[in-house]
C-alpha positions as CSV (number, residue, x, y, z in Angstrom):
1,M,-62.4,-100.5,-45.7
2,E,-63.2,-100.2,-49.4
3,P,-62.4,-96.7,-50.8
4,A,-66.2,-96.7,-51.9
5,E,-67.0,-96.8,-48.4
6,F,-64.5,-94.9,-46.9
7,Y,-65.1,-91.7,-49.3
8,T,-68.4,-91.0,-47.7
9,G,-70.1,-88.1,-46.0
10,L,-67.8,-86.3,-43.9
11,V,-64.9,-87.7,-45.3
12,A,-65.9,-86.7,-48.7
13,A,-67.5,-83.4,-48.0
14,S,-63.8,-82.8,-46.3
15,Y,-61.8,-84.1,-49.1
16,A,-61.5,-80.5,-51.3
17,P,-61.0,-78.4,-48.2
18,L,-58.2,-80.7,-46.5
19,K,-56.4,-81.7,-49.3
20,S,-52.6,-80.6,-49.6
21,F,-51.9,-81.6,-53.3
22,S,-53.7,-81.2,-56.6
23,P,-52.6,-83.1,-59.7
24,D,-50.9,-80.8,-62.3
25,P,-53.4,-81.3,-65.3
26,G,-50.7,-80.2,-67.7
27,S,-49.0,-83.8,-67.9
28,Y,-52.0,-85.7,-68.1
29,A,-53.4,-83.6,-71.0
30,A,-50.2,-84.1,-72.8
31,F,-50.4,-88.0,-72.4
32,V,-54.2,-87.8,-73.5
33,R,-52.9,-85.8,-76.6
34,E,-49.9,-88.0,-77.3
35,V,-51.8,-91.3,-77.0
36,G,-55.5,-90.2,-78.3
37,T,-58.9,-90.3,-77.3
38,P,-61.4,-91.1,-76.2
39,A,-59.5,-91.3,-72.4
40,L,-60.7,-92.6,-69.3
41,E,-59.3,-91.1,-66.1
42,L,-59.8,-94.0,-63.0
43,G,-60.5,-92.9,-59.7
44,C,-61.5,-89.2,-60.8
45,G,-63.2,-88.1,-57.5
46,D,-64.4,-84.8,-57.2
47,G,-63.1,-84.2,-60.7
48,D,-59.2,-83.2,-60.8
49,P,-58.0,-83.0,-63.3
50,L,-60.5,-84.3,-65.1
51,L,-62.6,-81.0,-65.5
52,A,-59.4,-79.1,-66.5
53,L,-59.1,-81.8,-69.5
54,R,-62.6,-81.4,-70.2
55,R,-62.2,-77.7,-70.2
56,C,-59.5,-78.2,-72.8
57,G,-61.8,-80.1,-75.0
58,L,-60.4,-83.5,-74.4
59,D,-62.5,-86.1,-74.9
60,V,-62.2,-87.8,-71.6
61,E,-64.6,-89.7,-68.9
62,G,-64.2,-90.7,-65.5
63,V,-65.2,-93.5,-63.0
64,D,-64.7,-93.6,-59.4
65,S,-66.0,-96.2,-57.1
66,S,-67.4,-93.2,-54.7
67,A,-70.9,-92.1,-55.2
68,D,-70.3,-89.3,-52.9
69,M,-67.5,-88.3,-54.5
70,L,-69.1,-88.2,-58.0
71,E,-71.8,-86.0,-56.8
72,R,-69.2,-83.7,-55.9
73,C,-67.9,-83.9,-59.4
74,R,-71.0,-83.3,-61.2
75,D,-72.0,-80.3,-58.9
76,R,-68.5,-78.8,-59.6
77,A,-69.0,-79.5,-63.3
78,A,-72.6,-77.8,-63.0
79,R,-71.1,-75.0,-61.5
80,E,-68.2,-74.3,-63.7
81,G,-70.3,-75.1,-67.2
82,V,-68.3,-77.8,-67.9
83,A,-70.1,-81.1,-69.5
84,V,-68.8,-84.4,-68.0
85,T,-69.6,-87.9,-68.2
86,V,-68.5,-89.9,-65.0
87,H,-69.5,-93.4,-64.3
88,H,-70.0,-95.2,-60.9
89,Q,-68.0,-98.2,-60.8
90,R,-65.0,-100.0,-59.4
91,M,-61.7,-100.4,-61.2
92,E,-62.0,-104.2,-60.7
93,A,-65.4,-104.2,-62.1
94,L,-65.1,-101.9,-64.7
95,S,-67.9,-102.7,-67.4
96,L,-68.2,-99.8,-69.8
97,P,-69.9,-99.8,-73.2
98,R,-66.8,-98.3,-75.2
99,R,-63.0,-98.9,-75.3
100,F,-60.2,-96.0,-74.9
101,R,-57.1,-94.9,-76.5
102,A,-55.9,-93.2,-72.9
103,V,-56.7,-94.8,-69.6
104,F,-54.9,-93.3,-66.6
105,L,-54.9,-92.2,-63.0
106,A,-53.8,-88.8,-61.7
107,G,-51.8,-90.3,-58.7
108,P,-51.4,-93.5,-57.0
109,T,-55.0,-94.0,-56.3
110,F,-54.2,-97.6,-57.6
111,N,-52.4,-97.9,-54.1
112,L,-56.1,-97.7,-52.6
113,L,-56.5,-101.4,-53.9
114,P,-56.5,-104.0,-51.0
115,D,-54.3,-106.7,-52.4
116,D,-52.7,-108.1,-55.6
117,A,-55.7,-110.2,-56.7
118,T,-58.0,-107.3,-56.8
119,A,-55.0,-104.9,-58.6
120,E,-54.8,-107.8,-61.0
121,A,-58.7,-107.8,-61.5
122,A,-58.8,-104.2,-62.1
123,L,-55.6,-104.6,-64.4
124,R,-57.6,-107.0,-66.5
125,R,-60.5,-104.4,-66.9
126,V,-58.2,-101.9,-67.9
127,R,-56.9,-104.2,-70.7
128,G,-60.3,-104.9,-71.8
129,H,-61.4,-101.5,-72.1
130,L,-58.0,-100.3,-73.6
131,A,-57.9,-100.0,-77.6
132,D,-55.4,-102.2,-79.0
133,D,-53.0,-99.4,-79.8
134,G,-53.6,-97.4,-76.8
135,A,-51.6,-96.6,-73.4
136,A,-52.3,-96.7,-69.8
137,L,-50.5,-94.6,-67.2
138,I,-50.7,-96.1,-63.6
139,P,-48.4,-94.0,-61.1
140,L,-47.9,-95.9,-57.8
141,H,-45.7,-95.2,-54.7
142,V,-44.4,-97.0,-51.6
143,P,-46.0,-95.3,-48.7
144,A,-43.4,-94.0,-45.9
145,P,-44.8,-94.6,-42.4
146,T,-46.3,-91.5,-40.8
147,P,-43.6,-90.2,-38.2
148,A,-44.3,-90.9,-34.9
149,D,-44.5,-87.1,-34.0
150,R,-47.3,-86.8,-36.7
151,I,-49.4,-89.3,-35.4
152,G,-52.5,-87.2,-33.5
153,Q,-51.0,-83.8,-34.8
154,V,-54.3,-82.0,-36.2
155,R,-54.5,-80.6,-39.3
156,T,-57.3,-77.6,-40.1
157,A,-59.7,-76.5,-43.0
158,T,-62.5,-74.3,-43.4
159,A,-65.3,-75.5,-45.1
160,A,-67.3,-73.3,-47.6
161,D,-70.0,-72.6,-44.8
162,G,-67.4,-71.6,-42.3
163,A,-67.3,-75.0,-40.5
164,E,-63.8,-75.7,-38.9
165,L,-62.4,-78.9,-40.6
166,R,-59.9,-81.0,-38.5
167,F,-57.9,-83.9,-39.7
168,S,-55.6,-86.4,-37.8
169,V,-53.6,-89.8,-38.2
170,V,-54.8,-91.7,-34.9
171,S,-52.8,-94.8,-35.4
172,E,-51.1,-96.7,-38.1
173,E,-50.2,-100.4,-38.4
174,R,-47.6,-101.6,-41.3
175,D,-47.2,-105.2,-42.8
176,E,-44.4,-105.5,-44.6
177,A,-45.1,-109.1,-46.1
178,A,-48.5,-108.2,-46.9
179,R,-47.2,-104.9,-48.5
180,T,-49.9,-103.1,-46.4
181,Q,-50.3,-99.8,-44.2
182,T,-53.3,-99.1,-42.2
183,A,-53.9,-95.7,-40.6
184,V,-57.0,-94.8,-38.8
185,L,-58.1,-91.5,-39.6
186,R,-60.0,-89.1,-37.8
187,Y,-62.2,-86.2,-39.2
188,E,-64.2,-83.8,-37.5
189,R,-66.3,-81.1,-38.2
190,R,-67.0,-78.0,-35.8
191,R,-69.8,-75.4,-36.3
192,A,-71.8,-73.4,-33.7
193,G,-71.0,-75.1,-30.9
194,R,-71.8,-78.4,-32.8
195,S,-69.1,-81.1,-33.8
196,T,-69.6,-84.1,-35.9
197,V,-66.6,-86.8,-35.8
198,V,-65.8,-89.9,-38.1
199,E,-63.1,-92.2,-37.8
200,R,-61.9,-94.8,-40.2
201,P,-59.2,-97.2,-41.6
202,W,-57.3,-96.2,-44.6
203,L,-55.3,-99.2,-46.2
204,L,-52.3,-98.4,-48.7
205,H,-51.3,-101.6,-50.5
206,W,-47.9,-101.2,-52.4
207,Y,-46.0,-103.0,-54.8
208,T,-42.4,-103.7,-56.0
209,R,-41.8,-102.6,-59.2
210,A,-40.9,-106.0,-60.4
211,A,-44.1,-107.4,-59.0
212,F,-46.4,-104.9,-60.5
213,E,-44.8,-105.4,-63.8
214,E,-45.6,-109.2,-63.6
215,L,-49.3,-108.3,-62.8
216,A,-49.9,-106.5,-65.7
217,A,-48.2,-109.0,-67.8
218,A,-50.5,-111.7,-66.5
219,A,-53.5,-109.1,-67.0
220,G,-52.4,-108.5,-70.4
221,L,-50.5,-105.4,-70.5
222,L,-46.8,-104.7,-71.5
223,T,-44.5,-102.4,-69.7
224,V,-43.3,-99.7,-72.0
225,S,-41.5,-97.4,-69.4
226,V,-41.2,-97.0,-65.6
227,T,-40.7,-93.2,-64.6
228,G,-40.6,-90.8,-61.6
229,A,-42.4,-87.7,-60.9
230,D,-39.8,-86.1,-63.0
231,G,-40.4,-88.4,-65.9
232,D,-36.6,-89.6,-65.7
233,A,-36.0,-93.8,-65.6
234,V,-36.2,-95.0,-62.1
235,D,-34.2,-97.8,-60.1
236,A,-35.9,-100.9,-58.8
237,D,-35.8,-99.4,-55.5
238,A,-37.8,-96.4,-56.0
239,T,-40.2,-95.5,-53.7
240,Y,-42.5,-93.4,-56.6
241,F,-42.6,-94.7,-59.9
242,S,-45.5,-94.3,-62.8
243,F,-45.9,-97.3,-65.1
244,R,-46.6,-96.6,-68.9
245,L,-48.2,-99.7,-70.6
246,R,-49.8,-100.9,-73.6
247,A,-52.0,-103.6,-74.6
248,A,-50.4,-107.1,-75.5
249,P,-51.7,-108.5,-78.6
250,R,-54.6,-110.6,-78.1
251,R,-54.1,-114.5,-78.5
């Protein structure tokens, strides 16, 4: 299932209450200030850290493939009094009327692209929207298999209207050759004796450091650095790494 189809309805509504991590806007603000604006956040979702960067006065736009998530982003922006420009497009089909000095993802959302061909197409669109003196920041990770004792384990949260939200991993399959991991995720909403349940497959596609560097080069992007979550250089067998890329000269 593509991200545009996955993050709809109950899944989109449950995203904010159930999420266990929010990206630190400071590191992305520093990247944008260093590289320059305008900037573009790919996979901006419901607005973290896009809205925080806009509150800092940075010229940053967002793009996401999920219409439901973008609606939530716009609603948040309106409530918080933040002016924001967002676009409903897939990364691999990105077509915007301007180029950007900084293009980034706030977390390994790039792993949601299902295969190398789609990833290369997205990287080509990044290159097409990147100013010649600009830079792109793409975090990636190699997902670990979900421990057996966590399969079926339920995590709960409370929605704004008081409904109970429940989340669990129902099952999981991993294909080392294809570099994919597919989990069936179960979302449930309970309120006033009524229950709504949705189960959807969630696919992650991972890369080796060398393979991603090759994809980027094929798309016209040169690797400047590869660092870990702490900003230090990482080994080739790291399970989390952030690629900083620059545009290769046009031929």
